[in-house]
PDBQT receptor file of N, H, CA, C and O in Angstrom, charges set to zero:
ATOM      1  N   MET A   1       0.842  -1.181   0.000  1.00  0.00    +0.000 N 
ATOM      2  CA  MET A   1       0.000   0.000   0.000  1.00  0.00    +0.000 C 
ATOM      3  C   MET A   1       0.888   1.245   0.000  1.00  0.00    +0.000 C 
ATOM      4  O   MET A   1       1.808   1.358   0.810  1.00  0.00    +0.000 OA
ATOM      5  N   PHE A   2       0.610   2.158  -0.895  1.00  0.00    +0.000 N 
ATOM      6  H   PHE A   2      -0.137   2.066  -1.553  1.00  0.00    +0.000 HD
ATOM      7  CA  PHE A   2       1.389   3.386  -1.029  1.00  0.00    +0.000 C 
ATOM      8  C   PHE A   2       0.843   4.449  -0.084  1.00  0.00    +0.000 C 
ATOM      9  O   PHE A   2      -0.332   4.809  -0.152  1.00  0.00    +0.000 OA
ATOM     10  N   VAL A   3       1.701   4.944   0.790  1.00  0.00    +0.000 N 
ATOM     11  H   VAL A   3       2.656   4.652   0.845  1.00  0.00    +0.000 HD
ATOM     12  CA  VAL A   3       1.350   6.034   1.701  1.00  0.00    +0.000 C 
ATOM     13  C   VAL A   3       2.263   7.212   1.351  1.00  0.00    +0.000 C 
ATOM     14  O   VAL A   3       3.473   7.135   1.565  1.00  0.00    +0.000 OA
ATOM     15  N   PRO A   4       1.701   8.298   0.817  1.00  0.00    +0.000 N 
ATOM     16  CA  PRO A   4       2.559   9.427   0.441  1.00  0.00    +0.000 C 
ATOM     17  C   PRO A   4       3.042  10.204   1.664  1.00  0.00    +0.000 C 
ATOM     18  O   PRO A   4       2.292  10.431   2.614  1.00  0.00    +0.000 OA
ATOM     19  N   TYR A   5       4.284  10.598   1.618  1.00  0.00    +0.000 N 
ATOM     20  H   TYR A   5       4.894  10.414   0.847  1.00  0.00    +0.000 HD
ATOM     21  CA  TYR A   5       4.863  11.458   2.636  1.00  0.00    +0.000 C 
ATOM     22  C   TYR A   5       5.080  12.812   1.989  1.00  0.00    +0.000 C 
ATOM     23  O   TYR A   5       5.492  12.888   0.832  1.00  0.00    +0.000 OA
ATOM     24  N   LYS A   6       4.810  13.869   2.713  1.00  0.00    +0.000 N 
ATOM     25  H   LYS A   6       4.475  13.807   3.653  1.00  0.00    +0.000 HD
ATOM     26  CA  LYS A   6       4.966  15.210   2.171  1.00  0.00    +0.000 C 
ATOM     27  C   LYS A   6       6.058  15.944   2.929  1.00  0.00    +0.000 C 
ATOM     28  O   LYS A   6       6.071  15.980   4.159  1.00  0.00    +0.000 OA
ATOM     29  N   VAL A   7       6.979  16.530   2.163  1.00  0.00    +0.000 N 
ATOM     30  H   VAL A   7       6.969  16.500   1.163  1.00  0.00    +0.000 HD
ATOM     31  CA  VAL A   7       8.104  17.262   2.727  1.00  0.00    +0.000 C 
ATOM     32  C   VAL A   7       8.009  18.696   2.221  1.00  0.00    +0.000 C 
ATOM     33  O   VAL A   7       7.951  18.927   1.013  1.00  0.00    +0.000 OA
ATOM     34  N   LEU A   8       7.992  19.656   3.137  1.00  0.00    +0.000 N 
ATOM     35  H   LEU A   8       8.039  19.469   4.118  1.00  0.00    +0.000 HD
ATOM     36  CA  LEU A   8       7.970  21.062   2.766  1.00  0.00    +0.000 C 
ATOM     37  C   LEU A   8       9.320  21.443   2.181  1.00  0.00    +0.000 C 
ATOM     38  O   LEU A   8      10.363  21.226   2.797  1.00  0.00    +0.000 OA
ATOM     39  N   LEU A   9       9.284  22.014   0.980  1.00  0.00    +0.000 N 
ATOM     40  H   LEU A   9       8.437  22.189   0.479  1.00  0.00    +0.000 HD
ATOM     41  CA  LEU A   9      10.526  22.393   0.307  1.00  0.00    +0.000 C 
ATOM     42  C   LEU A   9      10.910  23.827   0.654  1.00  0.00    +0.000 C 
ATOM     43  O   LEU A   9      10.037  24.681   0.805  1.00  0.00    +0.000 OA
ATOM     44  N   PRO A  10      12.212  24.099   0.782  1.00  0.00    +0.000 N 
ATOM     45  CA  PRO A  10      12.660  25.458   1.095  1.00  0.00    +0.000 C 
ATOM     46  C   PRO A  10      12.505  26.375  -0.115  1.00  0.00    +0.000 C 
ATOM     47  O   PRO A  10      12.353  25.912  -1.245  1.00  0.00    +0.000 OA
ATOM     48  N   ASP A  11      12.547  27.674   0.138  1.00  0.00    +0.000 N 
ATOM     49  H   ASP A  11      12.671  28.050   1.057  1.00  0.00    +0.000 HD
ATOM     50  CA  ASP A  11      12.361  28.672  -0.918  1.00  0.00    +0.000 C 
ATOM     51  C   ASP A  11      13.396  28.560  -2.030  1.00  0.00    +0.000 C 
ATOM     52  O   ASP A  11      13.066  28.795  -3.192  1.00  0.00    +0.000 OA
ATOM     53  N   TRP A  12      14.643  28.205  -1.706  1.00  0.00    +0.000 N 
ATOM     54  H   TRP A  12      14.911  28.014  -0.762  1.00  0.00    +0.000 HD
ATOM     55  CA  TRP A  12      15.689  28.184  -2.730  1.00  0.00    +0.000 C 
ATOM     56  C   TRP A  12      15.427  27.155  -3.820  1.00  0.00    +0.000 C 
ATOM     57  O   TRP A  12      16.019  27.244  -4.896  1.00  0.00    +0.000 OA
ATOM     58  N   VAL A  13      14.561  26.186  -3.574  1.00  0.00    +0.000 N 
ATOM     59  H   VAL A  13      14.080  26.114  -2.701  1.00  0.00    +0.000 HD
ATOM     60  CA  VAL A  13      14.220  25.198  -4.605  1.00  0.00    +0.000 C 
ATOM     61  C   VAL A  13      13.470  25.877  -5.755  1.00  0.00    +0.000 C 
ATOM     62  O   VAL A  13      13.551  25.423  -6.897  1.00  0.00    +0.000 OA
ATOM     63  N   PHE A  14      12.748  26.949  -5.466  1.00  0.00    +0.000 N 
ATOM     64  H   PHE A  14      12.682  27.317  -4.539  1.00  0.00    +0.000 HD
ATOM     65  CA  PHE A  14      11.913  27.608  -6.467  1.00  0.00    +0.000 C 
ATOM     66  C   PHE A  14      12.548  28.883  -7.025  1.00  0.00    +0.000 C 
ATOM     67  O   PHE A  14      11.898  29.620  -7.767  1.00  0.00    +0.000 OA
ATOM     68  N   ASP A  15      13.812  29.150  -6.677  1.00  0.00    +0.000 N 
ATOM     69  H   ASP A  15      14.340  28.552  -6.074  1.00  0.00    +0.000 HD
ATOM     70  CA  ASP A  15      14.487  30.363  -7.145  1.00  0.00    +0.000 C 
ATOM     71  C   ASP A  15      14.787  30.331  -8.641  1.00  0.00    +0.000 C 
ATOM     72  O   ASP A  15      14.789  31.376  -9.291  1.00  0.00    +0.000 OA
ATOM     73  N   GLN A  16      15.038  29.151  -9.193  1.00  0.00    +0.000 N 
ATOM     74  H   GLN A  16      15.036  28.302  -8.665  1.00  0.00    +0.000 HD
ATOM     75  CA  GLN A  16      15.366  29.024 -10.610  1.00  0.00    +0.000 C 
ATOM     76  C   GLN A  16      14.244  28.277 -11.322  1.00  0.00    +0.000 C 
ATOM     77  O   GLN A  16      14.127  27.058 -11.191  1.00  0.00    +0.000 OA
ATOM     78  N   PRO A  17      13.417  29.004 -12.078  1.00  0.00    +0.000 N 
ATOM     79  CA  PRO A  17      12.294  28.357 -12.780  1.00  0.00    +0.000 C 
ATOM     80  C   PRO A  17      12.773  27.241 -13.704  1.00  0.00    +0.000 C 
ATOM     81  O   PRO A  17      13.781  27.374 -14.398  1.00  0.00    +0.000 OA
ATOM     82  N   GLY A  18      12.035  26.151 -13.697  1.00  0.00    +0.000 N 
ATOM     83  H   GLY A  18      11.215  26.043 -13.134  1.00  0.00    +0.000 HD
ATOM     84  CA  GLY A  18      12.355  25.019 -14.546  1.00  0.00    +0.000 C 
ATOM     85  C   GLY A  18      13.316  24.019 -13.933  1.00  0.00    +0.000 C 
ATOM     86  O   GLY A  18      13.554  22.958 -14.509  1.00  0.00    +0.000 OA
ATOM     87  N   MET A  19      13.871  24.340 -12.776  1.00  0.00    +0.000 N 
ATOM     88  H   MET A  19      13.678  25.202 -12.308  1.00  0.00    +0.000 HD
ATOM     89  CA  MET A  19      14.822  23.433 -12.135  1.00  0.00    +0.000 C 
ATOM     90  C   MET A  19      14.300  22.912 -10.805  1.00  0.00    +0.000 C 
ATOM     91  O   MET A  19      15.062  22.371 -10.004  1.00  0.00    +0.000 OA
ATOM     92  N   GLU A  20      13.007  23.073 -10.570  1.00  0.00    +0.000 N 
ATOM     93  H   GLU A  20      12.388  23.513 -11.221  1.00  0.00    +0.000 HD
ATOM     94  CA  GLU A  20      12.440  22.697  -9.278  1.00  0.00    +0.000 C 
ATOM     95  C   GLU A  20      12.659  21.229  -8.948  1.00  0.00    +0.000 C 
ATOM     96  O   GLU A  20      13.016  20.886  -7.821  1.00  0.00    +0.000 OA
ATOM     97  N   GLU A  21      12.442  20.355  -9.942  1.00  0.00    +0.000 N 
ATOM     98  H   GLU A  21      12.152  20.634 -10.857  1.00  0.00    +0.000 HD
ATOM     99  CA  GLU A  21      12.551  18.924  -9.667  1.00  0.00    +0.000 C 
ATOM    100  C   GLU A  21      13.992  18.539  -9.329  1.00  0.00    +0.000 C 
ATOM    101  O   GLU A  21      14.229  17.771  -8.397  1.00  0.00    +0.000 OA
ATOM    102  N   GLU A  22      14.943  19.067 -10.080  1.00  0.00    +0.000 N 
ATOM    103  H   GLU A  22      14.750  19.691 -10.837  1.00  0.00    +0.000 HD
ATOM    104  CA  GLU A  22      16.356  18.766  -9.818  1.00  0.00    +0.000 C 
ATOM    105  C   GLU A  22      16.786  19.280  -8.443  1.00  0.00    +0.000 C 
ATOM    106  O   GLU A  22      17.484  18.584  -7.705  1.00  0.00    +0.000 OA
ATOM    107  N   LEU A  23      16.367  20.498  -8.104  1.00  0.00    +0.000 N 
ATOM    108  H   LEU A  23      15.800  21.063  -8.703  1.00  0.00    +0.000 HD
ATOM    109  CA  LEU A  23      16.737  21.067  -6.810  1.00  0.00    +0.000 C 
ATOM    110  C   LEU A  23      16.025  20.358  -5.663  1.00  0.00    +0.000 C 
ATOM    111  O   LEU A  23      16.585  20.211  -4.576  1.00  0.00    +0.000 OA
ATOM    112  N   ALA A  24      14.795  19.921  -5.903  1.00  0.00    +0.000 N 
ATOM    113  H   ALA A  24      14.340  20.040  -6.785  1.00  0.00    +0.000 HD
ATOM    114  CA  ALA A  24      14.076  19.159  -4.876  1.00  0.00    +0.000 C 
ATOM    115  C   ALA A  24      14.777  17.829  -4.615  1.00  0.00    +0.000 C 
ATOM    116  O   ALA A  24      14.893  17.400  -3.468  1.00  0.00    +0.000 OA
ATOM    117  N   GLU A  25      15.247  17.174  -5.687  1.00  0.00    +0.000 N 
ATOM    118  H   GLU A  25      15.153  17.523  -6.619  1.00  0.00    +0.000 HD
ATOM    119  CA  GLU A  25      16.002  15.927  -5.525  1.00  0.00    +0.000 C 
ATOM    120  C   GLU A  25      17.261  16.171  -4.701  1.00  0.00    +0.000 C 
ATOM    121  O   GLU A  25      17.617  15.365  -3.841  1.00  0.00    +0.000 OA
ATOM    122  N   ARG A  26      17.928  17.281  -4.970  1.00  0.00    +0.000 N 
ATOM    123  H   ARG A  26      17.639  17.936  -5.669  1.00  0.00    +0.000 HD
ATOM    124  CA  ARG A  26      19.141  17.620  -4.219  1.00  0.00    +0.000 C 
ATOM    125  C   ARG A  26      18.811  17.830  -2.737  1.00  0.00    +0.000 C 
ATOM    126  O   ARG A  26      19.539  17.364  -1.861  1.00  0.00    +0.000 OA
ATOM    127  N   TYR A  27      17.714  18.533  -2.469  1.00  0.00    +0.000 N 
ATOM    128  H   TYR A  27      17.122  18.911  -3.181  1.00  0.00    +0.000 HD
ATOM    129  CA  TYR A  27      17.309  18.769  -1.085  1.00  0.00    +0.000 C 
ATOM    130  C   TYR A  27      16.941  17.455  -0.382  1.00  0.00    +0.000 C 
ATOM    131  O   TYR A  27      17.259  17.259   0.790  1.00  0.00    +0.000 OA
ATOM    132  N   LEU A  28      16.275  16.571  -1.105  1.00  0.00    +0.000 N 
ATOM    133  H   LEU A  28      16.016  16.730  -2.058  1.00  0.00    +0.000 HD
ATOM    134  CA  LEU A  28      15.811  15.315  -0.508  1.00  0.00    +0.000 C 
ATOM    135  C   LEU A  28      16.940  14.320  -0.260  1.00  0.00    +0.000 C 
ATOM    136  O   LEU A  28      16.702  13.261   0.322  1.00  0.00    +0.000 OA
ATOM    137  N   GLN A  29      18.149  14.630  -0.682  1.00  0.00    +0.000 N 
ATOM    138  H   GLN A  29      18.343  15.489  -1.155  1.00  0.00    +0.000 HD
ATOM    139  CA  GLN A  29      19.283  13.768  -0.346  1.00  0.00    +0.000 C 
ATOM    140  C   GLN A  29      19.492  13.728   1.164  1.00  0.00    +0.000 C 
ATOM    141  O   GLN A  29      20.133  12.814   1.682  1.00  0.00    +0.000 OA
ATOM    142  N   ARG A  30      18.956  14.708   1.862  1.00  0.00    +0.000 N 
ATOM    143  H   ARG A  30      18.435  15.450   1.441  1.00  0.00    +0.000 HD
ATOM    144  CA  ARG A  30      19.028  14.730   3.329  1.00  0.00    +0.000 C 
ATOM    145  C   ARG A  30      18.138  13.663   3.951  1.00  0.00    +0.000 C 
ATOM    146  O   ARG A  30      18.310  13.284   5.109  1.00  0.00    +0.000 OA
ATOM    147  N   TYR A  31      17.190  13.193   3.163  1.00  0.00    +0.000 N 
ATOM    148  H   TYR A  31      17.051  13.501   2.222  1.00  0.00    +0.000 HD
ATOM    149  CA  TYR A  31      16.251  12.161   3.600  1.00  0.00    +0.000 C 
ATOM    150  C   TYR A  31      16.440  10.941   2.688  1.00  0.00    +0.000 C 
ATOM    151  O   TYR A  31      15.659  10.753   1.755  1.00  0.00    +0.000 OA
ATOM    152  N   PRO A  32      17.449  10.118   2.934  1.00  0.00    +0.000 N 
ATOM    153  CA  PRO A  32      17.786   9.044   1.993  1.00  0.00    +0.000 C 
ATOM    154  C   PRO A  32      16.702   7.981   1.840  1.00  0.00    +0.000 C 
ATOM    155  O   PRO A  32      16.731   7.211   0.880  1.00  0.00    +0.000 OA
ATOM    156  N   HIS A  33      15.756   7.926   2.758  1.00  0.00    +0.000 N 
ATOM    157  H   HIS A  33      15.732   8.551   3.537  1.00  0.00    +0.000 HD
ATOM    158  CA  HIS A  33      14.702   6.922   2.671  1.00  0.00    +0.000 C 
ATOM    159  C   HIS A  33      13.464   7.439   1.935  1.00  0.00    +0.000 C 
ATOM    160  O   HIS A  33      12.459   6.731   1.866  1.00  0.00    +0.000 OA
ATOM    161  N   TYR A  34      13.512   8.659   1.383  1.00  0.00    +0.000 N 
ATOM    162  H   TYR A  34      14.328   9.234   1.439  1.00  0.00    +0.000 HD
ATOM    163  CA  TYR A  34      12.395   9.216   0.620  1.00  0.00    +0.000 C 
ATOM    164  C   TYR A  34      12.751   9.290  -0.850  1.00  0.00    +0.000 C 
ATOM    165  O   TYR A  34      13.870   9.656  -1.209  1.00  0.00    +0.000 OA
ATOM    166  N   HIS A  35      11.796   8.941  -1.701  1.00  0.00    +0.000 N 
ATOM    167  H   HIS A  35      10.887   8.643  -1.409  1.00  0.00    +0.000 HD
ATOM    168  CA  HIS A  35      11.957   8.998  -3.153  1.00  0.00    +0.000 C 
ATOM    169  C   HIS A  35      10.893   9.941  -3.700  1.00  0.00    +0.000 C 
ATOM    170  O   HIS A  35       9.703   9.752  -3.447  1.00  0.00    +0.000 OA
ATOM    171  N   LEU A  36      11.315  10.951  -4.445  1.00  0.00    +0.000 N 
ATOM    172  H   LEU A  36      12.281  11.105  -4.651  1.00  0.00    +0.000 HD
ATOM    173  CA  LEU A  36      10.406  11.968  -4.966  1.00  0.00    +0.000 C 
ATOM    174  C   LEU A  36       9.466  11.374  -6.005  1.00  0.00    +0.000 C 
ATOM    175  O   LEU A  36       9.904  10.723  -6.954  1.00  0.00    +0.000 OA
ATOM    176  N   ILE A  37       8.180  11.602  -5.817  1.00  0.00    +0.000 N 
ATOM    177  H   ILE A  37       7.825  12.130  -5.046  1.00  0.00    +0.000 HD
ATOM    178  CA  ILE A  37       7.161  11.202  -6.777  1.00  0.00    +0.000 C 
ATOM    179  C   ILE A  37       6.771  12.398  -7.638  1.00  0.00    +0.000 C 
ATOM    180  O   ILE A  37       6.779  12.323  -8.867  1.00  0.00    +0.000 OA
ATOM    181  N   LYS A  38       6.426  13.510  -6.970  1.00  0.00    +0.000 N 
ATOM    182  H   LYS A  38       6.419  13.571  -5.972  1.00  0.00    +0.000 HD
ATOM    183  CA  LYS A  38       6.056  14.725  -7.695  1.00  0.00    +0.000 C 
ATOM    184  C   LYS A  38       6.153  15.919  -6.753  1.00  0.00    +0.000 C 
ATOM    185  O   LYS A  38       6.287  15.773  -5.539  1.00  0.00    +0.000 OA
ATOM    186  N   ILE A  39       6.080  17.101  -7.351  1.00  0.00    +0.000 N 
ATOM    187  H   ILE A  39       5.971  17.220  -8.338  1.00  0.00    +0.000 HD
ATOM    188  CA  ILE A  39       6.040  18.336  -6.573  1.00  0.00    +0.000 C 
ATOM    189  C   ILE A  39       4.628  18.866  -6.656  1.00  0.00    +0.000 C 
ATOM    190  O   ILE A  39       4.077  19.028  -7.745  1.00  0.00    +0.000 OA
ATOM    191  N   ASP A  40       4.043  19.135  -5.504  1.00  0.00    +0.000 N 
ATOM    192  H   ASP A  40       4.491  19.004  -4.619  1.00  0.00    +0.000 HD
ATOM    193  CA  ASP A  40       2.667  19.633  -5.411  1.00  0.00    +0.000 C 
ATOM    194  C   ASP A  40       2.698  20.952  -4.654  1.00  0.00    +0.000 C 
ATOM    195  O   ASP A  40       2.711  20.973  -3.423  1.00  0.00    +0.000 OA
ATOM    196  N   GLY A  41       2.710  22.051  -5.399  1.00  0.00    +0.000 N 
ATOM    197  H   GLY A  41       2.700  22.034  -6.398  1.00  0.00    +0.000 HD
ATOM    198  CA  GLY A  41       2.821  23.357  -4.761  1.00  0.00    +0.000 C 
ATOM    199  C   GLY A  41       4.211  23.505  -4.165  1.00  0.00    +0.000 C 
ATOM    200  O   GLY A  41       5.205  23.444  -4.888  1.00  0.00    +0.000 OA
ATOM    201  N   ARG A  42       4.287  23.696  -2.865  1.00  0.00    +0.000 N 
ATOM    202  H   ARG A  42       3.479  23.745  -2.278  1.00  0.00    +0.000 HD
ATOM    203  CA  ARG A  42       5.585  23.831  -2.183  1.00  0.00    +0.000 C 
ATOM    204  C   ARG A  42       5.956  22.553  -1.436  1.00  0.00    +0.000 C 
ATOM    205  O   ARG A  42       6.863  22.552  -0.604  1.00  0.00    +0.000 OA
ATOM    206  N   LEU A  43       5.255  21.482  -1.736  1.00  0.00    +0.000 N 
ATOM    207  H   LEU A  43       4.518  21.484  -2.412  1.00  0.00    +0.000 HD
ATOM    208  CA  LEU A  43       5.517  20.205  -1.074  1.00  0.00    +0.000 C 
ATOM    209  C   LEU A  43       6.064  19.180  -2.052  1.00  0.00    +0.000 C 
ATOM    210  O   LEU A  43       5.657  19.126  -3.212  1.00  0.00    +0.000 OA
ATOM    211  N   ALA A  44       6.987  18.372  -1.568  1.00  0.00    +0.000 N 
ATOM    212  H   ALA A  44       7.318  18.415  -0.626  1.00  0.00    +0.000 HD
ATOM    213  CA  ALA A  44       7.467  17.221  -2.333  1.00  0.00    +0.000 C 
ATOM    214  C   ALA A  44       6.669  16.012  -1.849  1.00  0.00    +0.000 C 
ATOM    215  O   ALA A  44       6.706  15.667  -0.668  1.00  0.00    +0.000 OA
ATOM    216  N   VAL A  45       5.956  15.380  -2.758  1.00  0.00    +0.000 N 
ATOM    217  H   VAL A  45       5.925  15.660  -3.717  1.00  0.00    +0.000 HD
ATOM    218  CA  VAL A  45       5.226  14.162  -2.427  1.00  0.00    +0.000 C 
ATOM    219  C   VAL A  45       6.192  13.009  -2.669  1.00  0.00    +0.000 C 
ATOM    220  O   VAL A  45       6.699  12.822  -3.775  1.00  0.00    +0.000 OA
ATOM    221  N   CYS A  46       6.436  12.241  -1.607  1.00  0.00    +0.000 N 
ATOM    222  H   CYS A  46       6.024  12.393  -0.709  1.00  0.00    +0.000 HD
ATOM    223  CA  CYS A  46       7.471  11.213  -1.635  1.00  0.00    +0.000 C 
ATOM    224  C   CYS A  46       6.919   9.851  -1.250  1.00  0.00    +0.000 C 
ATOM    225  O   CYS A  46       5.864   9.729  -0.628  1.00  0.00    +0.000 OA
ATOM    226  N   GLU A  47       7.669   8.839  -1.642  1.00  0.00    +0.000 N 
ATOM    227  H   GLU A  47       8.526   8.938  -2.147  1.00  0.00    +0.000 HD
ATOM    228  CA  GLU A  47       7.406   7.475  -1.215  1.00  0.00    +0.000 C 
ATOM    229  C   GLU A  47       8.550   7.067  -0.310  1.00  0.00    +0.000 C 
ATOM    230  O   GLU A  47       9.712   7.339  -0.610  1.00  0.00    +0.000 OA
ATOM    231  N   ARG A  48       8.232   6.427   0.779  1.00  0.00    +0.000 N 
ATOM    232  H   ARG A  48       7.288   6.206   1.023  1.00  0.00    +0.000 HD
ATOM    233  CA  ARG A  48       9.280   5.967   1.694  1.00  0.00    +0.000 C 
ATOM    234  C   ARG A  48       9.804   4.615   1.220  1.00  0.00    +0.000 C 
ATOM    235  O   ARG A  48       9.038   3.686   0.967  1.00  0.00    +0.000 OA
ATOM    236  N   VAL A  49      11.110   4.529   1.110  1.00  0.00    +0.000 N 
ATOM    237  H   VAL A  49      11.732   5.284   1.316  1.00  0.00    +0.000 HD
ATOM    238  CA  VAL A  49      11.767   3.312   0.684  1.00  0.00    +0.000 C 
ATOM    239  C   VAL A  49      12.352   2.649   1.918  1.00  0.00    +0.000 C 
ATOM    240  O   VAL A  49      13.189   3.241   2.600  1.00  0.00    +0.000 OA
ATOM    241  N   ASN A  50      11.930   1.447   2.211  1.00  0.00    +0.000 N 
ATOM    242  H   ASN A  50      11.250   0.966   1.657  1.00  0.00    +0.000 HD
ATOM    243  CA  ASN A  50      12.465   0.726   3.367  1.00  0.00    +0.000 C 
ATOM    244  C   ASN A  50      13.838   0.215   3.046  1.00  0.00    +0.000 C 
ATOM    245  O   ASN A  50      14.043  -0.483   2.053  1.00  0.00    +0.000 OA
ATOM    246  N   GLN A  51      14.785   0.565   3.896  1.00  0.00    +0.000 N 
ATOM    247  H   GLN A  51      14.619   1.131   4.704  1.00  0.00    +0.000 HD
ATOM    248  CA  GLN A  51      16.155   0.099   3.718  1.00  0.00    +0.000 C 
ATOM    249  C   GLN A  51      16.466  -0.916   4.804  1.00  0.00    +0.000 C 
ATOM    250  O   GLN A  51      16.310  -0.644   5.995  1.00  0.00    +0.000 OA
ATOM    251  N   LYS A  52      16.899  -2.063   4.384  1.00  0.00    +0.000 N 
ATOM    252  H   LYS A  52      17.026  -2.284   3.417  1.00  0.00    +0.000 HD
ATOM    253  CA  LYS A  52      17.252  -3.099   5.359  1.00  0.00    +0.000 C 
ATOM    254  C   LYS A  52      18.728  -2.978   5.680  1.00  0.00    +0.000 C 
ATOM    255  O   LYS A  52      19.568  -2.817   4.794  1.00  0.00    +0.000 OA
ATOM    256  N   GLU A  53      19.020  -3.057   6.946  1.00  0.00    +0.000 N 
ATOM    257  H   GLU A  53      18.339  -3.188   7.666  1.00  0.00    +0.000 HD
ATOM    258  CA  GLU A  53      20.414  -2.925   7.401  1.00  0.00    +0.000 C 
ATOM    259  C   GLU A  53      21.088  -4.263   7.484  1.00  0.00    +0.000 C 
ATOM    260  O   GLU A  53      22.261  -4.342   7.848  1.00  0.00    +0.000 OA
TER     261      GLU A  53
């Protein structure tokens, strides 16, 4: 079952038009267990990836 997680993106992600997705991916590197699905307004809609240790 897919449960979307939403991460509020900082303002600098939207400073350069057309690069939002690339900059959001860069920001989400801080959350290695989240995978970007789409950008919805100022939120990144993500899927959580379970990592086994």
